[in-house]
C-alpha positions in Angstrom: 109.1 -3.2 90.8 106.6 -2.6 87.9 103.0 -1.5 88.4 100.6 -4.4 88.9 97.3 -4.8 86.8 94.1 -6.5 88.0 94.1 -10.6 87.3 91.7 -11.7 84.5 89.2 -13.9 85.7 87.2 -15.9 83.2 83.7 -17.1 84.7 82.9 -20.3 82.8 81.0 -23.7 83.2 77.8 -25.5 81.8 74.7 -23.3 81.0 72.4 -23.0 84.0 74.9 -23.5 86.6 74.7 -19.9 87.6 77.8 -18.3 86.2 76.0 -15.1 85.8 73.9 -15.5 88.9 77.3 -15.6 90.8 78.7 -12.5 89.5 75.5 -10.9 89.9 76.1 -11.3 93.7 79.5 -10.3 93.9 78.7 -7.1 91.8 74.9 -6.4 92.9 73.4 -6.9 90.0 70.7 -8.5 88.2 71.8 -9.0 84.3 70.3 -12.8 84.9 66.9 -11.7 84.8 67.4 -9.3 81.8 68.9 -12.3 79.6 67.1 -14.0 76.9 65.8 -17.5 78.5 68.1 -16.3 81.5 71.0 -18.0 79.5 73.9 -15.1 78.8 73.9 -14.0 75.4 77.1 -11.9 75.3 80.4 -11.5 76.9 80.1 -9.1 79.8 83.3 -7.4 81.8 82.9 -6.7 85.5 85.5 -4.7 87.4 85.7 -5.2 91.0 87.9 -2.8 92.9 90.8 -3.8 95.7 88.6 -1.8 98.4 85.4 -3.6 97.1 87.0 -6.9 97.7 88.4 -6.0 101.2 84.8 -4.8 101.8 83.3 -7.9 100.6 85.7 -10.2 102.3 85.3 -8.9 105.7 88.1 -10.4 108.0 89.1 -13.3 106.1 92.0 -11.3 104.5 92.8 -9.7 107.7 92.8 -12.9 109.5 95.3 -14.6 106.7 97.7 -11.7 107.2 97.0 -11.0 103.3 98.2 -7.3 102.6 96.0 -6.9 99.0 98.3 -5.8 96.4 96.3 -6.2 93.4 94.2 -3.0 92.1 90.8 -5.3 91.6 89.5 -8.2 89.5 88.5 -8.0 85.8 85.8 -10.7 85.8 84.7 -11.6 82.2 81.3 -13.8 82.1 81.0 -15.6 79.0 78.0 -17.3 77.1 77.9 -20.9 77.9 81.6 -21.8 77.5 82.0 -21.2 73.9 83.5 -17.8 74.1 86.1 -19.0 76.9 88.1 -20.2 74.0 88.3 -16.9 72.5 90.2 -15.6 75.9 93.7 -16.7 74.6 96.8 -14.8 73.8 100.0 -15.8 72.6 101.5 -18.4 74.9 98.3 -19.4 76.3 95.2 -18.1 77.8 94.1 -14.5 78.5 92.5 -15.4 81.6 95.1 -15.1 84.4 92.6 -17.6 86.5 89.4 -19.3 85.7 86.5 -20.0 87.9 84.5 -23.3 87.0 81.0 -23.1 88.4 79.3 -26.2 88.9 76.3 -27.3 90.4 76.7 -29.4 93.3 73.6 -31.7 92.4 74.2 -32.0 88.5 78.2 -32.1 89.1 80.4 -32.5 85.3 77.8 -32.1 82.5 79.1 -32.0 78.8 80.1 -28.2 78.7 81.8 -28.7 82.0 84.0 -31.3 80.8 84.9 -29.4 77.8 86.0 -26.7 79.5 87.8 -28.9 81.9 90.0 -30.3 78.9 90.5 -26.8 77.7 91.6 -25.4 80.9 94.3 -28.5 80.7 95.2 -27.7 77.4 96.1 -23.9 78.1 97.2 -24.9 81.5 95.0 -22.1 83.1 94.9 -22.0 86.8 91.8 -22.2 88.0 89.3 -23.0 91.4 85.7 -24.4 91.5 82.6 -22.5 92.8 80.3 -25.5 93.5 77.4 -23.8 93.6 73.5 -24.2 94.9 74.4 -25.6 98.1 71.2 -23.9 99.3 69.6 -26.8 96.9 70.8 -29.2 99.7 67.7 -30.7 101.8 67.2 -29.0 104.8 70.5 -26.4 104.0 70.3 -23.5 106.4 72.1 -20.4 105.8 74.2 -19.2 109.2 75.7 -16.0 109.5 79.4 -17.4 110.2 82.2 -18.2 108.2 81.2 -20.3 105.5 83.5 -23.4 107.1 81.3 -22.8 110.6 78.4 -23.2 108.3 79.2 -26.3 106.8 80.2 -27.9 110.1 76.9 -26.8 111.7 74.6 -28.2 109.4 72.0 -30.8 110.4 72.9 -34.8 110.4 70.8 -35.2 107.4 72.2 -31.8 105.5 75.8 -32.6 106.2 75.3 -36.0 104.7 74.0 -35.2 101.5 76.7 -32.3 101.0 79.4 -34.9 101.8 78.0 -37.2 99.3 77.4 -35.0 96.6 81.0 -33.3 97.3 82.6 -36.8 97.1 80.7 -37.6 94.3 82.0 -34.5 92.4 85.6 -35.1 93.7 85.5 -38.5 92.2 84.3 -37.4 88.6 87.1 -34.4 88.8 89.7 -37.0 89.5 88.7 -39.0 86.2 89.4 -35.6 84.5 92.9 -35.7 85.9 92.1 -33.4 88.8 92.9 -33.9 92.5 90.8 -31.3 94.9 90.0 -30.2 98.3 87.7 -27.7 100.2 89.4 -24.6 100.2 89.9 -24.7 103.9 91.7 -28.2 103.5 94.2 -27.5 100.7 97.7 -27.7 101.8 99.6 -27.1 98.5 97.5 -24.9 96.3 100.0 -25.8 93.3 98.8 -29.3 93.7 95.0 -29.6 94.1 92.3 -27.6 92.9 90.2 -25.4 95.2 86.8 -26.0 96.0 84.4 -23.3 97.3 81.0 -24.0 98.1 78.5 -21.4 97.6 75.0 -20.2 96.6 74.4 -17.3 94.1 70.9 -17.4 95.6 71.9 -16.7 99.3 75.0 -15.4 98.8 77.0 -17.7 101.1 80.6 -18.6 100.3 80.9 -15.6 98.2 83.1 -13.8 100.9 85.1 -16.9 100.6 85.4 -17.2 97.2 86.7 -13.4 96.6 89.2 -14.3 99.6 90.6 -17.6 97.7 90.8 -15.8 94.4 92.6 -12.8 96.1 95.2 -15.0 98.0 95.8 -17.2 94.8 96.5 -14.3 92.6 98.9 -12.8 95.0 100.7 -15.8 95.6 101.2 -17.4 91.9 100.6 -14.2 89.6 102.6 -11.4 90.8 105.1 -11.6 87.9 102.6 -12.3 85.5 100.9 -9.4 86.7 103.3 -6.7 86.3 102.2 -4.0 83.8 104.8 -3.4 80.6 105.3 -0.6 78.4 104.0 -2.4 75.5 100.0 -2.0 75.1 98.7 -5.6 74.4 95.0 -6.7 74.2 92.8 -9.3 72.3 89.4 -8.3 70.0 86.6 -10.2 71.9 83.7 -9.0 69.5 82.7 -6.5 66.4 79.7 -4.8 67.4 77.4 -2.4 65.6 74.9 -0.5 67.5 72.8 2.4 66.2 74.8 2.9 63.4 77.9 3.0 65.4 81.1 0.3 64.7 83.3 -0.7 67.3 85.3 -3.5 68.6 85.0 -4.8 72.5 88.2 -6.0 73.4 90.3 -6.7 76.5 93.5 -4.6 77.1 95.9 -7.4 79.1 99.0 -5.2 79.0 100.3 -1.7 79.0 98.3 1.3 78.3 96.4 2.8 75.3 95.3 6.1 74.3 92.9 7.9 71.9 94.9 8.6 68.7 97.2 5.6 69.2 97.7 3.7 66.3 97.6 -0.3 66.9 98.1 -3.3 64.4 95.8 -6.1 64.6 96.7 -9.5 63.6 95.1 -11.2 60.5 95.8 -14.1 58.5 97.2 -12.2 55.9 99.1 -8.5 56.5 98.2 -6.9 60.1 95.4 -4.6 60.0 96.7 -1.0 60.7 94.3 1.5 62.4 94.0 4.6 64.6 92.3 4.6 67.4 89.4 7.3 67.0 87.7 7.1 70.7 87.9 4.8 73.8 85.4 3.8 75.9 85.9 1.7 79.4 83.7 -0.8 81.4 82.9 1.1 84.8 83.3 -0.7 88.2 80.3 -2.7 89.5 78.6 -1.9 86.1 77.6 -2.8 82.4 78.2 0.9 81.3 80.8 2.1 79.3 82.5 5.9 79.8 84.3 7.7 77.4 87.9 8.0 78.2 91.3 9.6 77.1 93.4 6.8 77.8 93.0 3.2 79.6 95.5 1.0 81.5 95.6 -2.8 81.9 93.7 -5.0 82.5 90.4 -3.7 81.4 87.3 -4.5 79.2 87.1 -1.9 76.4 85.4 -0.5 73.4 87.5 0.6 70.6 86.4 3.0 67.9 88.8 2.0 64.8 89.2 4.3 61.7 89.9 1.1 59.7 88.0 -1.7 60.6 88.0 -3.7 57.5 88.8 -7.3 57.9 89.0 -7.3 61.7 88.1 -10.9 63.4 87.1 -12.0 66.6 90.2 -13.7 68.7 92.8 -11.4 67.2 95.8 -10.0 69.2 96.3 -6.3 68.5 99.3 -4.2 69.9 100.1 -0.6 69.7 102.5 0.4 67.1 105.8 1.6 68.2 108.2 1.8 65.0 107.6 -2.1 65.5 105.8 -3.4 62.5 108.4 -5.6 61.1 108.9 -7.3 64.6 104.8 -7.5 65.0 104.7 -9.2 61.6 106.4 -12.0 62.9 104.7 -12.4 65.7 101.5 -12.2 64.4 102.2 -14.5 61.9 103.3 -16.9 64.8 100.1 -16.6 66.5 97.8 -17.5 63.4 100.2 -20.2 62.4 98.3 -23.1 64.2 95.5 -22.4 62.2 97.1 -22.2 59.2 99.1 -25.5 59.7 97.1 -27.8 57.8 97.4 -30.8 56.0 97.3 -32.0 52.1 94.0 -33.7 52.8 91.3 -33.7 55.3 88.2 -32.0 56.4 86.9 -28.1 56.3 86.5 -26.3 60.0 84.8 -22.8 60.5 84.6 -21.3 64.0 83.8 -18.0 65.1 87.0 -16.8 66.6 90.5 -17.4 66.2 90.6 -19.1 69.7 87.8 -21.2 69.0 89.3 -22.4 65.8 92.8 -22.9 67.6 90.8 -25.2 70.4 89.1 -26.9 68.0 92.1 -27.9 66.0 94.0 -28.8 68.7 91.8 -31.3 70.0 90.8 -32.5 66.6 94.3 -33.3 65.8 94.2 -35.3 69.3 91.7 -37.6 67.8 94.1 -37.7 64.4 91.7 -36.1 62.3 93.4 -34.1 59.2 92.6 -30.8 58.2 92.7 -29.0 54.8 91.1 -25.7 55.2 90.1 -23.4 58.0 88.2 -19.9 58.3 86.7 -17.9 60.9 83.3 -17.0 60.6 80.0 -18.3 59.0 80.0 -21.4 56.5 80.2 -19.9 53.2 79.9 -21.5 49.5 83.5 -21.5 49.0 83.8 -24.0 52.2 80.9 -26.1 50.5 83.0 -26.2 47.1 86.1 -27.3 49.1 84.2 -30.1 50.9 82.8 -31.4 47.6 86.6 -31.4 46.1 87.1 -34.0 48.5 84.0 -36.4 47.2 86.5 -37.9 44.7 89.6 -37.6 46.7 88.1 -38.9 49.9 84.6 -38.8 50.6 84.9 -39.1 54.7 86.3 -35.9 54.2 83.5 -34.1 52.3 82.5 -32.6 55.4 82.3 -28.6 57.1 82.6 -28.6 60.6 81.1 -25.4 62.3 81.8 -24.3 65.9 79.5 -21.4 67.2 78.8 -20.5 63.6 75.9 -20.4 61.3 75.5 -21.1 57.6 75.4 -18.0 55.4 71.8 -17.0 53.7 70.6 -18.6 50.4 73.1 -21.2 50.7 71.9 -24.8 49.5 73.9 -27.2 51.7 72.2 -30.2 49.9 72.9 -29.3 46.0 76.4 -29.7 47.4 76.2 -33.4 48.2 78.7 -32.7 51.4 77.9 -33.2 55.1 77.6 -30.0 57.2 77.9 -30.3 61.0 77.5 -27.6 63.7 77.6 -27.2 67.2 78.7 -25.0 70.0 80.1 -27.5 72.1 83.5 -28.5 70.7 83.2 -32.4 72.0 80.1 -32.9 71.1 80.7 -31.5 67.5 83.8 -34.2 67.5 81.7 -36.8 68.8 79.1 -36.0 66.1 81.9 -36.2 63.2 83.1 -39.6 64.6 79.4 -41.1 64.6 79.0 -39.5 61.0 82.5 -40.8 59.9 81.8 -44.4 61.2 78.2 -44.5 59.6 79.7 -43.3 56.1 82.7 -45.7 55.7 79.8 -48.3 56.4 78.2 -46.9 53.6 81.3 -46.2 51.4 82.4 -50.0 52.0 78.7 -51.1 51.1 78.8 -49.0 47.5 82.3 -50.2 46.9 81.5 -54.0 47.8 78.1 -53.9 45.6 79.7 -52.1 42.6 78.1 -48.6 43.2 74.7 -50.1 42.6 71.5 -49.1 44.6 68.5 -51.1 45.5 65.2 -48.7 45.4 61.6 -49.1 45.0 59.7 -45.8 44.4 56.0 -45.6 44.7 54.3 -42.9 41.8 52.1 -40.3 43.4 49.6 -39.5 40.3 48.5 -36.4 42.2 51.7 -34.7 42.0 52.7 -34.5 38.1 54.3 -31.2 37.2 55.1 -31.8 33.9 54.2 -34.8 31.2 57.3 -34.9 29.0 60.6 -33.4 28.1 61.3 -34.5 30.8 58.3 -36.0 32.3 58.6 -34.5 36.1 56.2 -35.9 38.7 56.2 -37.0 42.3 57.2 -40.3 44.1 57.6 -41.9 47.5 60.8 -44.1 48.1 58.9 -47.1 49.5 62.5 -48.6 50.5 66.0 -48.0 49.4 68.1 -45.0 48.5 67.2 -43.2 45.1 70.1 -41.7 43.5 70.5 -39.2 40.4 71.8 -41.0 37.4 69.8 -44.2 38.4 68.4 -46.6 35.6 64.7 -47.3 36.4 62.5 -50.4 35.1 59.1 -50.7 35.5 57.5 -53.8 37.4 57.6 -56.0 34.2 61.3 -55.3 33.9 61.4 -53.1 31.3 63.6 -49.9 31.0 61.8 -46.5 31.6 64.9 -43.9 32.1 67.9 -42.8 34.0 66.9 -40.2 36.7 67.9 -36.5 35.6 67.2 -35.1 38.8 65.9 -34.9 42.2 64.2 -32.0 44.3 63.3 -32.6 47.7 61.5 -29.9 49.8 62.4 -27.5 46.9 66.0 -28.2 47.0 68.1 -30.0 44.5 69.4 -33.2 45.9 71.5 -36.1 44.5 70.1 -38.7 46.6 67.2 -39.5 48.8 66.2 -42.4 51.4 63.5 -44.3 52.4 60.2 -42.8 53.2 60.9 -39.5 51.7 58.5 -37.7 49.0 59.8 -35.7 46.4 60.1 -34.5 42.7 62.1 -36.6 39.9 62.9 -35.8 36.5 62.7 -38.6 33.7 64.1 -37.4 30.2 62.2 -39.0 26.9 59.4 -40.1 28.9 55.9 -39.2 28.4 54.3 -39.4 31.9 50.7 -39.9 30.5 51.7 -42.6 28.1 54.5 -44.4 29.8 53.8 -44.5 33.6 49.9 -44.3 33.8 49.1 -47.9 34.6 52.1 -48.4 36.9 52.4 -48.0 40.6 55.9 -49.0 41.6 59.1 -48.2 40.1 62.3 -50.2 40.8 66.3 -49.7 40.3 67.9 -51.6 37.4 70.5 -54.1 38.7 72.4 -56.7 36.9 72.7 -60.3 37.6 76.1 -60.0 38.5 75.2 -57.2 41.1 72.1 -59.1 42.2 74.8 -61.7 43.3 77.0 -59.4 45.1 74.0 -58.2 47.0 73.1 -61.9 48.1 77.0 -62.4 49.3 76.8 -59.2 51.4 73.0 -59.2 52.4 74.1 -58.6 56.0 74.9 -54.9 54.9 71.5 -54.7 53.7 68.2 -53.3 55.4 65.1 -55.3 55.7 63.1 -53.1 53.3 66.1 -53.7 50.6 66.3 -57.4 50.9 62.5 -57.1 50.3 63.1 -55.1 47.3 66.1 -57.0 46.0 63.7 -60.3 46.0 60.8 -58.4 44.1 63.4 -57.2 41.5 64.2 -60.8 41.2 60.6 -62.1 40.7 60.6 -59.3 37.8 63.6 -60.6 36.1 62.8 -64.1 36.3 59.4 -63.8 34.5 61.6 -62.8 31.3 65.0 -64.7 32.2 64.7 -67.8 34.0 67.2 -68.5 36.4 68.4 -64.6 36.4 70.7 -64.1 39.7 71.1 -67.7 40.5 
């Protein structure tokens, strides 16, 4: 039988439900106190040895007759839940098993729901650490095994615990999972195991490690066998003290300093020699320099060539197998390149995140025309802008866990950018925006692309008198657009809007209540506008009739402006718009 590696266990769940605190108890550290805002800022690895597991589980392993074969656990703590999606490899999840940490009193929160969806998508086995049992009123920690402690609680504590447990199990069932407490599960392949625990008091931690060990030995033996091929996943690209390296997980085989590896990319594989290797130390956050490392382990790799290396990409040791790896890598990234002829633009922080986001978008029948890894750049906005003429509902860039490149003026492109670090929330925001935008498009089409607008001239903000006149206005109602023809309160034509600037950025349109600078060509402000207070959008009698026909699409202020324009027009043209 081949050598067995440590199972890779990812710890995930909603922010502030105690993922890092739980791991702190297991490894005897206090990283939680050192994190900004007590929220994990980066992925961290923890290696727990077989000996440590045996020590922490006490008599539980002995009583159950389990002879521990695995060399330990490689735990991965992730920021919130987002990095969980990075933890994937060809054929599914990189994690052999996941611990979903849930606060007993708060239950399934948005990020918990998303993790459940991702676990289901990747078919990753998982158990639930039902944390913060010490928050149950009158809960007492007993120096006994957890089962006995639960059964020894006072009536009031027991009732509160059972109520919270049943509520949680009911919610879990709504997500498609049946569950039971760890000591009541008869078939671990059919029910999700729940281990109540407290990261604060340490109660339930031995049982958590015990259940993990049992599940790994029973269901994952074959998966844990180490092969000859060194394989891993790049998690992050780091720079510290002028020294660049990549943080990665080696999930199969062994790797040596001096080995040459191929790293997947959207084009040709990136080939690089390993200059130096560092491995995470047991029960520590420190790395030590090593000559070789065996799976599974959290590692830092110092590469000779790191140009174009992206998070989430696979790597493998080169062994006269480049042609074979090219095919395998191409297949790996093919999902991210499987695009539609039309659709929106999607950016994510890693290949894993991109894959998860695309899968969930496809489930909602949302088409995608372009994807990428990294911050949203000018090219993404230009691609979205091209959609304005094809399908304005696709004139949008979705960003998952990414930023916008510095110096980019989003407003100038006239496209929508939506960003979030919760995938399902991002999709929810997209659907809401699409619904609202669809309503606007229908309104624009129905009303011949005309806009109703009334603006108040701000005489204290005159930036240029003429050629063109540039001055401040406040949109009193409706929507002001570039290219719109304006009239005064006598119905006389003033000019077409040349450009608009809001908060020092050029924009194509502005809404009610906003103040901005407007540029009008061929107008001398002093001579033409000094006696006026308001300007209005010009509309034809035909457009007015269309507006009246579709008044249910107009806001209260737009209806009021429409009436004012009618009064202005009828002063010189009796029966206008009737």
